[in-house]
N, C-alpha and C positions, 0 to 999 in steps of 0.2 A: 066421536073420533077425536083423538088427542092431536094437538098441533105442537110443533116445536116452538118453544118460547126461549128467547135469549135470556139467560139468567145474568143478573148483575154480578160482576166479579172484578178481579184485577185485570186491568188492561196492560198489555205489554207495550212498552215504548220501544219502538224499533230504532236502533242506533245505526247511523250510517258508518259502516266499516268499509275498508277497501275490499273490492271484490276478490273472492278467492279464485285463484287460477289453478286449474288442474295440471299438474306436471306429470307427464307420463313416466312410467318407470324406466330407468336407464338400462338399456341392454348392454351386455358386455360386448366389446368389439369383436368382430368376426376374425377368423384366422387370416384372411387376406389383408384386413385393416391393420394387423400387427406384423404380418410377414413382409409386406411391401415396404414399409418404412425401415424395417430391420435390414432388408436386403439393400435398400438405397444407402443406409448408414454404413454397412460393411463395405460396399463398393466404393463409396465416397472416401472412407478412411483409408482403404487400401490404395486408391489412386492418389490421395494426398501424400501418403508415405512413399509411393513410387516416384512421384514428382520430386519430393524433397530429397530422396536418395541420390538422384542424379547419376546413377551408374556406379556409385561408390559402395563401400561396405555399409551394411545396416547398423544402426545404432539405437540406443534406448530413447534418444530424443525423437527419432522418426517413429518409433513404436508409440511413444506418448502422443505425438501428433496424430497418428492414425487412430488411436483409441479416442482421444478427445474430440477430434473433428467428426469421427463416425458416430459417436454417441450424441453429439449436439445435432448433427444432421438428422439422425433417426428420430430424435425427440421433436425437432421442429416439424418434420414431415408428419409424424404421428399426430401432433397437436393440430396442425393445419387440416389434416384429413378429418379429425374429429369435429372441428368447429366450422368447416367450410359450408355446410348446408344451412347454417344459421346466418350466413353473411349474404349481403346483396351481391349480385353478379359482378358489379364493378369492384367492390372491395375484395371479393374472392379472386378475381383476376389480378388485382394489384398485389394481394398477398403472395400468390404464386410467382408473380414477376419479381417481387423483392427477394423471395427465397431463392429462386433459380439464379437471378442476376448476382445476388450477393455471394452465393456459394461458388459460382463459376468465376467471379472476380477474385475470390480468395484463392481458388486453385491456380488461376493465372498469375497471381502475385507470388506463388511458391516457385515459379520458374525463374525468378530473379529480375523480372522487368520492373519498371518504375510503378509507384503507387498510382500516379495519374493515368498511365496506360491501363493498368489493371482496373481502375475505377471506370474508365471509359468502356472497356470491354464488358464489364459487369453491367453497366448502365444500358448499353446497346442490347445485350442479350436479355436483360430484364424487360426492356421496353418491347422487344419482339415477343417475349413470353406473355406480357400483359395483352398485347394485341391479339395473339393467337388464342389465348384462353378466353378472353372476352368474346371473341367471335364464336368459339365453341359453345360457351354458356348461353349466348344470345340466341343462337340458332336452334338449340336443343331444349331450352326450357320453355314451359308454357307461358 
């Protein structure tokens, strides 16, 4: 009976490389993941224009304000929704707090109040958002 004998040959030298990580294929965003930020952006832009108008006639400056603020808000919400699952719950709550507090502080500044009062309102609403979202993430995540 024949036995298996190791034959002499070239030995492979194993080099230490960085481990290869498997990156799952990226799925395209769902309809809701696109529609919700779009709706938030349109509503935010329309409300910013409404506040800036102040009952007077509409102007191109207000239209530009509505378009720019709506597009920026939609992009920020879309970006945060896309990356929020990769963040720790503390950072996720902080990111939502910064987004909500900053956006509502900006809307309050359009009413003509001082920058200090607008910053205080934005800070208070942002802190409340951080607390609320952290509570939700802490109680519902494993």
